[in-house]
C-alpha positions in Angstrom: 117.9 74.5 150.3 114.5 74.8 148.1 111.4 72.9 148.6 110.1 71.2 145.6 107.1 73.8 144.9 109.5 76.8 144.9 111.7 74.5 142.5 109.0 74.0 140.4 107.7 77.7 140.2 111.2 78.7 139.4 110.9 76.3 136.2 107.9 77.7 134.9 108.7 81.2 135.2 112.0 80.2 133.5 109.8 79.0 130.7 107.6 81.7 130.6 110.6 84.3 130.4 111.6 82.0 127.6 108.4 82.4 125.8 108.5 86.3 126.3 112.0 86.6 124.9 111.3 84.4 122.0 108.3 86.6 121.0 110.5 89.9 121.4 113.2 88.4 118.9 110.4 87.4 116.5 108.7 90.9 116.9 112.2 92.9 116.3 113.1 90.5 113.4 109.4 91.4 111.8 110.5 95.4 112.5 113.8 94.8 110.8 112.7 93.5 108.3 110.0 96.1 107.7 112.5 98.8 108.0 115.3 97.0 105.7 113.5 94.7 103.1 115.4 92.8 100.8 115.8 95.7 98.2 117.4 98.5 100.6 114.1 100.7 99.8 112.2 102.3 102.5 108.7 100.5 102.1 105.3 101.9 102.7 103.8 100.2 106.0 100.5 99.1 106.4 98.7 99.8 110.0 99.8 96.3 111.4 103.4 96.6 110.0 103.0 100.2 111.9 101.9 98.4 114.9 104.8 95.8 114.8 107.4 98.8 114.2 106.0 100.9 117.2 104.8 98.1 119.7 101.6 99.7 119.7 98.0 98.4 119.0 96.3 98.5 115.8 93.2 100.6 117.5 95.7 103.2 118.7 97.2 103.8 115.3 93.5 104.1 113.6 92.5 106.5 116.4 96.1 108.9 115.4 94.7 108.3 111.5 90.8 109.5 113.2 92.4 112.3 114.7 94.8 113.4 111.4 98.0 112.6 113.4 99.0 110.3 111.1 98.3 110.8 107.8 98.1 107.8 104.9 99.8 107.9 101.6 96.7 105.8 99.8 97.9 103.3 97.4 95.2 100.6 95.7 92.6 101.7 98.1 94.8 100.4 100.9 96.1 102.8 103.8 99.9 103.2 103.8 102.0 105.3 105.2 105.9 106.4 104.5 108.0 105.3 107.4 109.6 109.0 107.4 105.9 110.0 108.3 105.4 107.1 111.1 108.6 108.1 112.5 107.7 111.8 112.6 104.4 111.1 114.1 106.4 108.8 117.2 108.4 111.5 117.8 105.4 113.7 118.4 106.2 116.1 115.2 102.6 115.8 113.9 
């Protein structure tokens, strides 16, 4: 038989697990939308999109840009990236 303290800890751990799972589902939904947008066209990604897609920080992505490992396709003064190039970079073929 568990004491009330153990029960409370297990309940809180369950709540934390639910929050983490919900956040992961939201991130995966965002990544799926980025990859398969409504028109079915491969989109151009922003640094933020790449962070969501790759589960990396924006700082790490900007470092890769500075080191010329990830090259942007510029449009309207905003750094945009083709998903094919992002995938190559993620596989290490830069």
